[in-house]
All heavy atoms as atom14 arrays in JSON, in Angstrom:
{
  "sequence": "MTVEEQVASLKARHAELEEALTQENARPLPDAATIADLKKRKLRIKDELAKLTVPTG",
  "atom14_mask": [
    [1, 1, 1, 1, 1, 1, 1, 1, 0, 0, 0, 0, 0, 0],
    [1, 1, 1, 1, 1, 1, 1, 0, 0, 0, 0, 0, 0, 0],
    [1, 1, 1, 1, 1, 1, 1, 0, 0, 0, 0, 0, 0, 0],
    [1, 1, 1, 1, 1, 1, 1, 1, 1, 0, 0, 0, 0, 0],
    [1, 1, 1, 1, 1, 1, 1, 1, 1, 0, 0, 0, 0, 0],
    [1, 1, 1, 1, 1, 1, 1, 1, 1, 0, 0, 0, 0, 0],
    [1, 1, 1, 1, 1, 1, 1, 0, 0, 0, 0, 0, 0, 0],
    [1, 1, 1, 1, 1, 0, 0, 0, 0, 0, 0, 0, 0, 0],
    [1, 1, 1, 1, 1, 1, 0, 0, 0, 0, 0, 0, 0, 0],
    [1, 1, 1, 1, 1, 1, 1, 1, 0, 0, 0, 0, 0, 0],
    [1, 1, 1, 1, 1, 1, 1, 1, 1, 0, 0, 0, 0, 0],
    [1, 1, 1, 1, 1, 0, 0, 0, 0, 0, 0, 0, 0, 0],
    [1, 1, 1, 1, 1, 1, 1, 1, 1, 1, 1, 0, 0, 0],
    [1, 1, 1, 1, 1, 1, 1, 1, 1, 1, 0, 0, 0, 0],
    [1, 1, 1, 1, 1, 0, 0, 0, 0, 0, 0, 0, 0, 0],
    [1, 1, 1, 1, 1, 1, 1, 1, 1, 0, 0, 0, 0, 0],
    [1, 1, 1, 1, 1, 1, 1, 1, 0, 0, 0, 0, 0, 0],
    [1, 1, 1, 1, 1, 1, 1, 1, 1, 0, 0, 0, 0, 0],
    [1, 1, 1, 1, 1, 1, 1, 1, 1, 0, 0, 0, 0, 0],
    [1, 1, 1, 1, 1, 0, 0, 0, 0, 0, 0, 0, 0, 0],
    [1, 1, 1, 1, 1, 1, 1, 1, 0, 0, 0, 0, 0, 0],
    [1, 1, 1, 1, 1, 1, 1, 0, 0, 0, 0, 0, 0, 0],
    [1, 1, 1, 1, 1, 1, 1, 1, 1, 0, 0, 0, 0, 0],
    [1, 1, 1, 1, 1, 1, 1, 1, 1, 0, 0, 0, 0, 0],
    [1, 1, 1, 1, 1, 1, 1, 1, 0, 0, 0, 0, 0, 0],
    [1, 1, 1, 1, 1, 0, 0, 0, 0, 0, 0, 0, 0, 0],
    [1, 1, 1, 1, 1, 1, 1, 1, 1, 1, 1, 0, 0, 0],
    [1, 1, 1, 1, 1, 1, 1, 0, 0, 0, 0, 0, 0, 0],
    [1, 1, 1, 1, 1, 1, 1, 1, 0, 0, 0, 0, 0, 0],
    [1, 1, 1, 1, 1, 1, 1, 0, 0, 0, 0, 0, 0, 0],
    [1, 1, 1, 1, 1, 1, 1, 1, 0, 0, 0, 0, 0, 0],
    [1, 1, 1, 1, 1, 0, 0, 0, 0, 0, 0, 0, 0, 0],
    [1, 1, 1, 1, 1, 0, 0, 0, 0, 0, 0, 0, 0, 0],
    [1, 1, 1, 1, 1, 1, 1, 0, 0, 0, 0, 0, 0, 0],
    [1, 1, 1, 1, 1, 1, 1, 1, 0, 0, 0, 0, 0, 0],
    [1, 1, 1, 1, 1, 0, 0, 0, 0, 0, 0, 0, 0, 0],
    [1, 1, 1, 1, 1, 1, 1, 1, 0, 0, 0, 0, 0, 0],
    [1, 1, 1, 1, 1, 1, 1, 1, 0, 0, 0, 0, 0, 0],
    [1, 1, 1, 1, 1, 1, 1, 1, 1, 0, 0, 0, 0, 0],
    [1, 1, 1, 1, 1, 1, 1, 1, 1, 0, 0, 0, 0, 0],
    [1, 1, 1, 1, 1, 1, 1, 1, 1, 1, 1, 0, 0, 0],
    [1, 1, 1, 1, 1, 1, 1, 1, 1, 0, 0, 0, 0, 0],
    [1, 1, 1, 1, 1, 1, 1, 1, 0, 0, 0, 0, 0, 0],
    [1, 1, 1, 1, 1, 1, 1, 1, 1, 1, 1, 0, 0, 0],
    [1, 1, 1, 1, 1, 1, 1, 1, 0, 0, 0, 0, 0, 0],
    [1, 1, 1, 1, 1, 1, 1, 1, 1, 0, 0, 0, 0, 0],
    [1, 1, 1, 1, 1, 1, 1, 1, 0, 0, 0, 0, 0, 0],
    [1, 1, 1, 1, 1, 1, 1, 1, 1, 0, 0, 0, 0, 0],
    [1, 1, 1, 1, 1, 1, 1, 1, 0, 0, 0, 0, 0, 0],
    [1, 1, 1, 1, 1, 0, 0, 0, 0, 0, 0, 0, 0, 0],
    [1, 1, 1, 1, 1, 1, 1, 1, 1, 0, 0, 0, 0, 0],
    [1, 1, 1, 1, 1, 1, 1, 1, 0, 0, 0, 0, 0, 0],
    [1, 1, 1, 1, 1, 1, 1, 0, 0, 0, 0, 0, 0, 0],
    [1, 1, 1, 1, 1, 1, 1, 0, 0, 0, 0, 0, 0, 0],
    [1, 1, 1, 1, 1, 1, 1, 0, 0, 0, 0, 0, 0, 0],
    [1, 1, 1, 1, 1, 1, 1, 0, 0, 0, 0, 0, 0, 0],
    [1, 1, 1, 1, 0, 0, 0, 0, 0, 0, 0, 0, 0, 0]
  ],
  "atom14_positions": [
    [[143.05, 122.14, 86.21], [142.17, 121.83, 87.21], [141.31, 123.04, 87.56], [141.91, 124.2, 87.73], [142.84, 121.34, 88.51], [141.92, 121.06, 89.7], [142.79, 120.52, 91.15], [143.18, 118.87, 90.83], [0.0, 0.0, 0.0], [0.0, 0.0, 0.0], [0.0, 0.0, 0.0], [0.0, 0.0, 0.0], [0.0, 0.0, 0.0], [0.0, 0.0, 0.0]],
    [[140.0, 122.91, 87.41], [139.03, 124.09, 87.69], [139.11, 124.36, 89.21], [139.58, 123.58, 90.06], [137.68, 123.83, 87.32], [137.15, 122.78, 88.02], [137.66, 123.4, 85.76], [0.0, 0.0, 0.0], [0.0, 0.0, 0.0], [0.0, 0.0, 0.0], [0.0, 0.0, 0.0], [0.0, 0.0, 0.0], [0.0, 0.0, 0.0], [0.0, 0.0, 0.0]],
    [[138.61, 125.6, 89.5], [138.39, 125.98, 90.85], [137.54, 125.03, 91.65], [137.79, 124.64, 92.77], [137.91, 127.44, 90.91], [137.55, 127.84, 92.42], [138.81, 128.4, 90.39], [0.0, 0.0, 0.0], [0.0, 0.0, 0.0], [0.0, 0.0, 0.0], [0.0, 0.0, 0.0], [0.0, 0.0, 0.0], [0.0, 0.0, 0.0], [0.0, 0.0, 0.0]],
    [[136.45, 124.62, 90.99], [135.5, 123.72, 91.48], [136.2, 122.35, 91.98], [135.93, 121.79, 92.99], [134.33, 123.36, 90.73], [133.35, 124.58, 90.53], [133.89, 125.64, 89.5], [134.85, 125.3, 88.75], [133.36, 126.67, 89.39], [0.0, 0.0, 0.0], [0.0, 0.0, 0.0], [0.0, 0.0, 0.0], [0.0, 0.0, 0.0], [0.0, 0.0, 0.0]],
    [[137.0, 121.9, 91.06], [137.8, 120.63, 91.29], [138.78, 120.81, 92.42], [139.02, 119.95, 93.2], [138.58, 120.21, 90.05], [137.58, 119.75, 88.93], [138.33, 119.46, 87.53], [139.43, 120.19, 87.36], [137.93, 118.68, 86.8], [0.0, 0.0, 0.0], [0.0, 0.0, 0.0], [0.0, 0.0, 0.0], [0.0, 0.0, 0.0], [0.0, 0.0, 0.0]],
    [[139.5, 122.05, 92.56], [140.38, 122.26, 93.6], [139.61, 122.24, 94.88], [140.16, 121.77, 95.95], [140.99, 123.62, 93.43], [142.12, 123.59, 92.25], [142.71, 125.04, 91.96], [142.03, 125.98, 92.35], [143.91, 125.07, 91.5], [0.0, 0.0, 0.0], [0.0, 0.0, 0.0], [0.0, 0.0, 0.0], [0.0, 0.0, 0.0], [0.0, 0.0, 0.0]],
    [[138.48, 122.91, 95.0], [137.74, 123.04, 96.2], [137.28, 121.62, 96.59], [137.38, 121.26, 97.76], [136.48, 123.98, 96.03], [135.46, 123.79, 97.14], [136.88, 125.4, 95.83], [0.0, 0.0, 0.0], [0.0, 0.0, 0.0], [0.0, 0.0, 0.0], [0.0, 0.0, 0.0], [0.0, 0.0, 0.0], [0.0, 0.0, 0.0], [0.0, 0.0, 0.0]],
    [[136.84, 120.85, 95.67], [136.46, 119.42, 95.93], [137.65, 118.63, 96.59], [137.39, 117.93, 97.44], [135.85, 118.71, 94.78], [0.0, 0.0, 0.0], [0.0, 0.0, 0.0], [0.0, 0.0, 0.0], [0.0, 0.0, 0.0], [0.0, 0.0, 0.0], [0.0, 0.0, 0.0], [0.0, 0.0, 0.0], [0.0, 0.0, 0.0], [0.0, 0.0, 0.0]],
    [[138.79, 118.79, 95.94], [139.99, 118.07, 96.32], [140.43, 118.48, 97.86], [140.65, 117.66, 98.56], [141.1, 118.34, 95.37], [142.28, 117.75, 95.91], [0.0, 0.0, 0.0], [0.0, 0.0, 0.0], [0.0, 0.0, 0.0], [0.0, 0.0, 0.0], [0.0, 0.0, 0.0], [0.0, 0.0, 0.0], [0.0, 0.0, 0.0], [0.0, 0.0, 0.0]],
    [[140.28, 119.82, 98.04], [140.64, 120.33, 99.38], [139.63, 119.86, 100.51], [140.02, 119.53, 101.5], [140.72, 121.86, 99.35], [142.03, 122.45, 98.52], [141.65, 123.98, 98.46], [143.17, 122.09, 99.37], [0.0, 0.0, 0.0], [0.0, 0.0, 0.0], [0.0, 0.0, 0.0], [0.0, 0.0, 0.0], [0.0, 0.0, 0.0], [0.0, 0.0, 0.0]],
    [[138.46, 119.85, 100.0], [137.39, 119.31, 101.0], [137.59, 117.86, 101.41], [137.52, 117.4, 102.47], [135.95, 119.61, 100.49], [135.56, 120.98, 100.5], [134.1, 121.2, 100.06], [133.65, 122.64, 100.1], [132.35, 122.88, 99.71], [0.0, 0.0, 0.0], [0.0, 0.0, 0.0], [0.0, 0.0, 0.0], [0.0, 0.0, 0.0], [0.0, 0.0, 0.0]],
    [[138.06, 117.05, 100.32], [138.26, 115.64, 100.57], [139.45, 115.56, 101.48], [139.44, 114.7, 102.42], [138.54, 114.9, 99.19], [0.0, 0.0, 0.0], [0.0, 0.0, 0.0], [0.0, 0.0, 0.0], [0.0, 0.0, 0.0], [0.0, 0.0, 0.0], [0.0, 0.0, 0.0], [0.0, 0.0, 0.0], [0.0, 0.0, 0.0], [0.0, 0.0, 0.0]],
    [[140.55, 116.37, 101.17], [141.71, 116.14, 102.15], [141.31, 116.61, 103.56], [141.87, 116.02, 104.5], [142.73, 117.05, 101.57], [143.49, 116.37, 100.28], [144.58, 117.3, 99.61], [145.46, 118.06, 100.53], [146.03, 119.08, 100.29], [145.91, 119.74, 99.02], [146.77, 119.78, 101.15], [0.0, 0.0, 0.0], [0.0, 0.0, 0.0], [0.0, 0.0, 0.0]],
    [[140.57, 117.68, 103.68], [140.04, 118.14, 104.95], [139.43, 117.07, 105.73], [139.52, 116.78, 106.88], [139.27, 119.44, 104.75], [138.87, 120.18, 106.02], [137.82, 119.81, 106.92], [139.52, 121.18, 106.62], [137.91, 120.55, 107.94], [138.97, 121.4, 107.97], [0.0, 0.0, 0.0], [0.0, 0.0, 0.0], [0.0, 0.0, 0.0], [0.0, 0.0, 0.0]],
    [[138.43, 116.31, 105.04], [137.66, 115.32, 105.58], [138.53, 114.16, 106.0], [138.41, 113.48, 107.1], [136.55, 114.83, 104.68], [0.0, 0.0, 0.0], [0.0, 0.0, 0.0], [0.0, 0.0, 0.0], [0.0, 0.0, 0.0], [0.0, 0.0, 0.0], [0.0, 0.0, 0.0], [0.0, 0.0, 0.0], [0.0, 0.0, 0.0], [0.0, 0.0, 0.0]],
    [[139.67, 113.81, 105.23], [140.53, 112.76, 105.58], [141.36, 113.2, 106.84], [141.52, 112.28, 107.74], [141.56, 112.56, 104.47], [141.04, 111.83, 103.19], [141.86, 111.96, 102.02], [142.97, 112.38, 102.13], [141.5, 111.54, 100.93], [0.0, 0.0, 0.0], [0.0, 0.0, 0.0], [0.0, 0.0, 0.0], [0.0, 0.0, 0.0], [0.0, 0.0, 0.0]],
    [[141.78, 114.42, 106.98], [142.42, 114.92, 108.16], [141.47, 114.83, 109.34], [142.0, 114.5, 110.48], [143.0, 116.31, 107.95], [144.16, 116.35, 107.04], [144.47, 117.8, 106.68], [145.33, 115.65, 107.46], [0.0, 0.0, 0.0], [0.0, 0.0, 0.0], [0.0, 0.0, 0.0], [0.0, 0.0, 0.0], [0.0, 0.0, 0.0], [0.0, 0.0, 0.0]],
    [[140.29, 115.11, 109.15], [139.29, 115.17, 110.38], [139.15, 113.68, 110.79], [139.19, 113.46, 111.97], [137.98, 115.64, 109.84], [136.86, 115.73, 110.97], [137.22, 116.6, 112.21], [137.91, 117.64, 111.95], [136.84, 116.19, 113.25], [0.0, 0.0, 0.0], [0.0, 0.0, 0.0], [0.0, 0.0, 0.0], [0.0, 0.0, 0.0], [0.0, 0.0, 0.0]],
    [[139.16, 112.69, 109.85], [139.04, 111.27, 110.24], [140.21, 110.87, 111.06], [140.25, 110.11, 112.0], [138.75, 110.49, 108.98], [138.67, 109.05, 109.32], [137.65, 108.57, 110.28], [136.57, 109.28, 110.26], [137.84, 107.58, 110.98], [0.0, 0.0, 0.0], [0.0, 0.0, 0.0], [0.0, 0.0, 0.0], [0.0, 0.0, 0.0], [0.0, 0.0, 0.0]],
    [[141.49, 111.28, 110.51], [142.63, 110.96, 111.19], [142.75, 111.52, 112.5], [143.19, 110.9, 113.48], [143.89, 111.37, 110.32], [0.0, 0.0, 0.0], [0.0, 0.0, 0.0], [0.0, 0.0, 0.0], [0.0, 0.0, 0.0], [0.0, 0.0, 0.0], [0.0, 0.0, 0.0], [0.0, 0.0, 0.0], [0.0, 0.0, 0.0], [0.0, 0.0, 0.0]],
    [[142.23, 112.75, 112.76], [142.22, 113.39, 114.12], [141.31, 112.69, 114.97], [141.6, 112.43, 116.11], [141.77, 114.91, 113.8], [141.65, 115.82, 115.1], [143.2, 115.81, 115.66], [141.38, 117.14, 114.65], [0.0, 0.0, 0.0], [0.0, 0.0, 0.0], [0.0, 0.0, 0.0], [0.0, 0.0, 0.0], [0.0, 0.0, 0.0], [0.0, 0.0, 0.0]],
    [[140.11, 112.26, 114.57], [139.24, 111.52, 115.2], [139.79, 110.12, 115.76], [139.63, 109.81, 116.92], [137.95, 111.2, 114.49], [137.27, 112.46, 114.14], [136.85, 110.35, 115.23], [0.0, 0.0, 0.0], [0.0, 0.0, 0.0], [0.0, 0.0, 0.0], [0.0, 0.0, 0.0], [0.0, 0.0, 0.0], [0.0, 0.0, 0.0], [0.0, 0.0, 0.0]],
    [[140.51, 109.42, 114.86], [141.1, 108.14, 115.18], [142.25, 108.37, 116.12], [142.44, 107.51, 117.08], [141.72, 107.58, 113.88], [140.69, 107.07, 113.05], [141.17, 106.36, 111.75], [142.4, 106.24, 111.52], [140.27, 106.04, 110.83], [0.0, 0.0, 0.0], [0.0, 0.0, 0.0], [0.0, 0.0, 0.0], [0.0, 0.0, 0.0], [0.0, 0.0, 0.0]],
    [[142.97, 109.52, 115.94], [144.11, 109.77, 117.03], [143.55, 110.03, 118.37], [144.04, 109.61, 119.41], [144.98, 110.95, 116.51], [146.19, 111.18, 117.33], [147.21, 110.04, 117.37], [147.32, 109.28, 116.38], [147.81, 109.81, 118.55], [0.0, 0.0, 0.0], [0.0, 0.0, 0.0], [0.0, 0.0, 0.0], [0.0, 0.0, 0.0], [0.0, 0.0, 0.0]],
    [[142.44, 110.8, 118.46], [141.93, 111.1, 119.74], [141.22, 109.97, 120.45], [141.03, 109.89, 121.62], [140.86, 112.27, 119.66], [141.47, 113.6, 119.61], [142.35, 113.97, 120.25], [141.06, 114.45, 118.61], [0.0, 0.0, 0.0], [0.0, 0.0, 0.0], [0.0, 0.0, 0.0], [0.0, 0.0, 0.0], [0.0, 0.0, 0.0], [0.0, 0.0, 0.0]],
    [[140.85, 108.95, 119.55], [140.11, 107.71, 120.09], [141.24, 106.73, 120.7], [140.9, 105.85, 121.43], [139.39, 107.0, 118.96], [0.0, 0.0, 0.0], [0.0, 0.0, 0.0], [0.0, 0.0, 0.0], [0.0, 0.0, 0.0], [0.0, 0.0, 0.0], [0.0, 0.0, 0.0], [0.0, 0.0, 0.0], [0.0, 0.0, 0.0], [0.0, 0.0, 0.0]],
    [[142.44, 106.96, 120.44], [143.48, 106.08, 121.04], [143.57, 106.23, 122.45], [143.34, 107.28, 123.04], [144.91, 106.37, 120.37], [144.99, 106.01, 118.89], [146.29, 106.43, 118.33], [147.26, 106.34, 119.34], [148.66, 106.48, 119.09], [149.0, 106.7, 117.91], [149.45, 106.42, 120.08], [0.0, 0.0, 0.0], [0.0, 0.0, 0.0], [0.0, 0.0, 0.0]],
    [[143.95, 105.21, 123.19], [144.18, 105.3, 124.67], [145.05, 106.4, 125.17], [144.82, 107.16, 126.07], [144.68, 103.94, 125.11], [144.36, 103.16, 124.02], [144.35, 103.99, 122.81], [0.0, 0.0, 0.0], [0.0, 0.0, 0.0], [0.0, 0.0, 0.0], [0.0, 0.0, 0.0], [0.0, 0.0, 0.0], [0.0, 0.0, 0.0], [0.0, 0.0, 0.0]],
    [[146.19, 106.6, 124.38], [147.17, 107.72, 124.63], [147.4, 108.52, 123.47], [148.41, 108.33, 122.65], [148.4, 107.11, 125.23], [148.36, 106.42, 126.58], [149.71, 105.72, 126.89], [148.09, 107.5, 127.57], [0.0, 0.0, 0.0], [0.0, 0.0, 0.0], [0.0, 0.0, 0.0], [0.0, 0.0, 0.0], [0.0, 0.0, 0.0], [0.0, 0.0, 0.0]],
    [[146.47, 109.46, 123.06], [146.74, 110.18, 121.89], [147.99, 110.97, 121.85], [148.5, 111.59, 123.01], [145.55, 111.08, 121.8], [144.64, 110.75, 122.91], [145.33, 109.76, 123.81], [0.0, 0.0, 0.0], [0.0, 0.0, 0.0], [0.0, 0.0, 0.0], [0.0, 0.0, 0.0], [0.0, 0.0, 0.0], [0.0, 0.0, 0.0], [0.0, 0.0, 0.0]],
    [[148.72, 111.06, 120.77], [149.92, 111.81, 120.56], [149.71, 113.28, 120.36], [149.03, 113.66, 119.3], [150.79, 111.28, 119.5], [152.09, 111.89, 119.42], [152.76, 112.21, 120.33], [152.63, 112.08, 118.2], [0.0, 0.0, 0.0], [0.0, 0.0, 0.0], [0.0, 0.0, 0.0], [0.0, 0.0, 0.0], [0.0, 0.0, 0.0], [0.0, 0.0, 0.0]],
    [[150.02, 114.21, 121.29], [149.8, 115.65, 121.21], [150.4, 116.28, 120.03], [149.76, 117.03, 119.27], [150.24, 116.3, 122.51], [0.0, 0.0, 0.0], [0.0, 0.0, 0.0], [0.0, 0.0, 0.0], [0.0, 0.0, 0.0], [0.0, 0.0, 0.0], [0.0, 0.0, 0.0], [0.0, 0.0, 0.0], [0.0, 0.0, 0.0], [0.0, 0.0, 0.0]],
    [[151.65, 115.77, 119.62], [152.26, 116.31, 118.53], [151.54, 115.94, 117.2], [151.43, 116.78, 116.31], [153.78, 115.84, 118.48], [0.0, 0.0, 0.0], [0.0, 0.0, 0.0], [0.0, 0.0, 0.0], [0.0, 0.0, 0.0], [0.0, 0.0, 0.0], [0.0, 0.0, 0.0], [0.0, 0.0, 0.0], [0.0, 0.0, 0.0], [0.0, 0.0, 0.0]],
    [[151.04, 114.77, 117.14], [150.34, 114.31, 115.96], [148.99, 115.09, 115.81], [148.6, 115.51, 114.7], [149.97, 112.73, 115.99], [151.27, 112.1, 115.98], [149.24, 112.4, 114.78], [0.0, 0.0, 0.0], [0.0, 0.0, 0.0], [0.0, 0.0, 0.0], [0.0, 0.0, 0.0], [0.0, 0.0, 0.0], [0.0, 0.0, 0.0], [0.0, 0.0, 0.0]],
    [[148.27, 115.3, 116.95], [147.04, 116.0, 116.92], [147.33, 117.55, 116.42], [146.6, 118.08, 115.67], [146.43, 116.08, 118.35], [145.92, 114.53, 118.56], [145.32, 117.06, 118.4], [145.47, 114.42, 119.94], [0.0, 0.0, 0.0], [0.0, 0.0, 0.0], [0.0, 0.0, 0.0], [0.0, 0.0, 0.0], [0.0, 0.0, 0.0], [0.0, 0.0, 0.0]],
    [[148.39, 118.15, 117.05], [148.8, 119.4, 116.6], [149.1, 119.52, 115.27], [148.61, 120.53, 114.47], [149.88, 120.01, 117.54], [0.0, 0.0, 0.0], [0.0, 0.0, 0.0], [0.0, 0.0, 0.0], [0.0, 0.0, 0.0], [0.0, 0.0, 0.0], [0.0, 0.0, 0.0], [0.0, 0.0, 0.0], [0.0, 0.0, 0.0], [0.0, 0.0, 0.0]],
    [[149.8, 118.59, 114.63], [150.1, 118.52, 113.29], [148.88, 118.5, 112.38], [148.64, 119.27, 111.39], [151.11, 117.45, 113.01], [151.51, 117.45, 111.39], [151.97, 118.48, 110.92], [151.1, 116.4, 110.75], [0.0, 0.0, 0.0], [0.0, 0.0, 0.0], [0.0, 0.0, 0.0], [0.0, 0.0, 0.0], [0.0, 0.0, 0.0], [0.0, 0.0, 0.0]],
    [[148.0, 117.53, 112.75], [146.73, 117.42, 111.94], [145.9, 118.7, 111.96], [145.31, 119.06, 111.03], [145.94, 116.2, 112.54], [146.44, 114.86, 112.29], [145.83, 113.81, 113.14], [146.55, 114.43, 110.89], [0.0, 0.0, 0.0], [0.0, 0.0, 0.0], [0.0, 0.0, 0.0], [0.0, 0.0, 0.0], [0.0, 0.0, 0.0], [0.0, 0.0, 0.0]],
    [[145.75, 119.36, 113.14], [145.06, 120.52, 113.22], [145.58, 121.56, 112.33], [144.91, 122.44, 111.74], [144.89, 121.03, 114.68], [143.98, 120.13, 115.52], [143.94, 120.58, 116.97], [142.94, 119.82, 117.71], [142.85, 120.3, 119.14], [0.0, 0.0, 0.0], [0.0, 0.0, 0.0], [0.0, 0.0, 0.0], [0.0, 0.0, 0.0], [0.0, 0.0, 0.0]],
    [[146.99, 121.8, 112.44], [147.6, 122.78, 111.44], [147.45, 122.53, 109.99], [147.07, 123.42, 109.22], [149.1, 122.7, 111.74], [149.61, 123.41, 113.03], [151.02, 123.31, 113.27], [151.45, 123.8, 114.62], [152.82, 123.64, 114.83], [0.0, 0.0, 0.0], [0.0, 0.0, 0.0], [0.0, 0.0, 0.0], [0.0, 0.0, 0.0], [0.0, 0.0, 0.0]],
    [[147.49, 121.24, 109.67], [147.18, 120.87, 108.21], [145.79, 121.19, 107.91], [145.46, 121.76, 106.81], [147.54, 119.44, 107.94], [148.99, 119.17, 108.1], [149.42, 117.77, 108.18], [148.87, 117.01, 107.07], [149.0, 115.64, 106.96], [149.49, 114.99, 108.0], [148.47, 114.94, 106.09], [0.0, 0.0, 0.0], [0.0, 0.0, 0.0], [0.0, 0.0, 0.0]],
    [[144.79, 120.94, 108.71], [143.35, 121.17, 108.47], [143.3, 122.69, 108.36], [142.49, 123.2, 107.45], [142.5, 120.73, 109.63], [142.02, 119.22, 109.58], [141.17, 118.83, 110.62], [140.0, 119.69, 110.76], [139.1, 119.4, 111.86], [0.0, 0.0, 0.0], [0.0, 0.0, 0.0], [0.0, 0.0, 0.0], [0.0, 0.0, 0.0], [0.0, 0.0, 0.0]],
    [[143.91, 123.37, 109.14], [143.73, 124.94, 109.17], [144.32, 125.49, 107.8], [143.76, 126.39, 107.25], [144.42, 125.64, 110.35], [144.32, 127.02, 110.45], [142.77, 127.38, 110.58], [144.99, 127.61, 111.64], [0.0, 0.0, 0.0], [0.0, 0.0, 0.0], [0.0, 0.0, 0.0], [0.0, 0.0, 0.0], [0.0, 0.0, 0.0], [0.0, 0.0, 0.0]],
    [[145.36, 125.01, 107.42], [146.0, 125.39, 106.06], [145.09, 125.12, 104.99], [144.8, 126.04, 104.03], [147.35, 124.67, 105.82], [148.46, 125.3, 106.5], [149.76, 124.74, 105.97], [150.58, 124.49, 107.24], [151.09, 123.42, 107.61], [150.88, 122.27, 106.86], [151.79, 123.18, 108.67], [0.0, 0.0, 0.0], [0.0, 0.0, 0.0], [0.0, 0.0, 0.0]],
    [[144.36, 124.01, 105.11], [143.37, 123.75, 103.9], [142.21, 124.7, 104.02], [141.71, 125.1, 102.96], [142.97, 122.09, 104.12], [144.13, 121.15, 103.66], [141.73, 121.84, 103.08], [143.9, 119.82, 103.88], [0.0, 0.0, 0.0], [0.0, 0.0, 0.0], [0.0, 0.0, 0.0], [0.0, 0.0, 0.0], [0.0, 0.0, 0.0], [0.0, 0.0, 0.0]],
    [[141.76, 124.84, 105.18], [140.49, 125.78, 105.34], [140.95, 127.16, 104.77], [140.18, 127.73, 104.2], [140.24, 125.84, 106.96], [138.96, 126.65, 107.18], [138.73, 126.52, 108.63], [137.44, 127.41, 108.91], [137.06, 127.46, 110.4], [0.0, 0.0, 0.0], [0.0, 0.0, 0.0], [0.0, 0.0, 0.0], [0.0, 0.0, 0.0], [0.0, 0.0, 0.0]],
    [[142.18, 127.64, 105.15], [142.62, 128.91, 104.57], [142.72, 128.98, 103.07], [142.25, 129.8, 102.37], [143.97, 129.26, 105.11], [144.02, 129.67, 106.54], [142.88, 129.9, 107.14], [145.07, 129.62, 107.23], [0.0, 0.0, 0.0], [0.0, 0.0, 0.0], [0.0, 0.0, 0.0], [0.0, 0.0, 0.0], [0.0, 0.0, 0.0], [0.0, 0.0, 0.0]],
    [[143.09, 127.84, 102.45], [143.2, 127.7, 101.01], [141.74, 127.7, 100.48], [141.54, 128.28, 99.45], [143.89, 126.4, 100.54], [145.36, 126.36, 100.76], [146.07, 125.07, 100.33], [145.73, 124.61, 99.15], [146.74, 124.51, 101.13], [0.0, 0.0, 0.0], [0.0, 0.0, 0.0], [0.0, 0.0, 0.0], [0.0, 0.0, 0.0], [0.0, 0.0, 0.0]],
    [[140.86, 127.06, 101.12], [139.42, 126.96, 100.64], [138.87, 128.39, 100.71], [138.13, 128.77, 99.84], [138.58, 126.05, 101.55], [138.69, 124.56, 101.16], [138.1, 123.76, 102.34], [138.06, 124.31, 99.9], [0.0, 0.0, 0.0], [0.0, 0.0, 0.0], [0.0, 0.0, 0.0], [0.0, 0.0, 0.0], [0.0, 0.0, 0.0], [0.0, 0.0, 0.0]],
    [[139.15, 129.08, 101.78], [138.55, 130.53, 101.92], [139.18, 131.42, 100.84], [138.29, 132.17, 100.19], [139.0, 131.08, 103.28], [0.0, 0.0, 0.0], [0.0, 0.0, 0.0], [0.0, 0.0, 0.0], [0.0, 0.0, 0.0], [0.0, 0.0, 0.0], [0.0, 0.0, 0.0], [0.0, 0.0, 0.0], [0.0, 0.0, 0.0], [0.0, 0.0, 0.0]],
    [[140.4, 131.25, 100.31], [140.89, 131.9, 99.28], [140.24, 131.62, 97.96], [140.02, 132.47, 97.12], [142.42, 131.77, 99.12], [143.28, 132.41, 100.24], [144.77, 132.06, 100.14], [145.59, 132.41, 101.25], [146.94, 131.96, 101.19], [0.0, 0.0, 0.0], [0.0, 0.0, 0.0], [0.0, 0.0, 0.0], [0.0, 0.0, 0.0], [0.0, 0.0, 0.0]],
    [[139.92, 130.46, 97.83], [139.41, 129.99, 96.51], [137.77, 130.34, 96.45], [137.26, 130.47, 95.37], [139.46, 128.42, 96.31], [140.84, 127.9, 95.98], [140.95, 126.35, 96.04], [141.42, 128.48, 94.75], [0.0, 0.0, 0.0], [0.0, 0.0, 0.0], [0.0, 0.0, 0.0], [0.0, 0.0, 0.0], [0.0, 0.0, 0.0], [0.0, 0.0, 0.0]],
    [[137.07, 130.42, 97.62], [135.74, 130.64, 97.47], [135.34, 132.14, 97.9], [134.21, 132.45, 98.02], [135.06, 129.71, 98.59], [135.49, 129.91, 99.85], [135.2, 128.23, 98.18], [0.0, 0.0, 0.0], [0.0, 0.0, 0.0], [0.0, 0.0, 0.0], [0.0, 0.0, 0.0], [0.0, 0.0, 0.0], [0.0, 0.0, 0.0], [0.0, 0.0, 0.0]],
    [[136.27, 133.05, 97.94], [135.97, 134.48, 98.23], [135.3, 134.97, 96.88], [135.81, 134.93, 95.77], [137.22, 135.3, 98.43], [136.96, 136.7, 98.5], [137.93, 134.85, 99.77], [0.0, 0.0, 0.0], [0.0, 0.0, 0.0], [0.0, 0.0, 0.0], [0.0, 0.0, 0.0], [0.0, 0.0, 0.0], [0.0, 0.0, 0.0], [0.0, 0.0, 0.0]],
    [[134.11, 135.64, 97.11], [133.42, 136.17, 95.96], [134.16, 137.39, 95.42], [134.72, 138.09, 96.23], [132.05, 136.63, 96.53], [132.26, 136.54, 98.01], [133.37, 135.68, 98.4], [0.0, 0.0, 0.0], [0.0, 0.0, 0.0], [0.0, 0.0, 0.0], [0.0, 0.0, 0.0], [0.0, 0.0, 0.0], [0.0, 0.0, 0.0], [0.0, 0.0, 0.0]],
    [[134.25, 137.58, 94.2], [134.87, 138.73, 93.48], [133.87, 139.62, 93.08], [132.78, 139.35, 92.61], [135.75, 138.2, 92.37], [134.86, 137.5, 91.44], [136.91, 137.33, 92.72], [0.0, 0.0, 0.0], [0.0, 0.0, 0.0], [0.0, 0.0, 0.0], [0.0, 0.0, 0.0], [0.0, 0.0, 0.0], [0.0, 0.0, 0.0], [0.0, 0.0, 0.0]],
    [[134.31, 140.89, 92.94], [133.38, 141.98, 92.5], [132.65, 142.54, 93.55], [131.71, 142.91, 93.72], [0.0, 0.0, 0.0], [0.0, 0.0, 0.0], [0.0, 0.0, 0.0], [0.0, 0.0, 0.0], [0.0, 0.0, 0.0], [0.0, 0.0, 0.0], [0.0, 0.0, 0.0], [0.0, 0.0, 0.0], [0.0, 0.0, 0.0], [0.0, 0.0, 0.0]]
  ]
}
């Protein structure tokens, strides 16, 4: 898998988590633990993206 493919995959996963977070927040009684988990997962993906997109040289 190329770096570009990895970045695209991570961006897609990030978007999926964002949608799940939006849906959870739209519920009448959103689950705080679920929201925290989704946010942590998004942050991990963002960190991975940052590592892959750091310019070298």
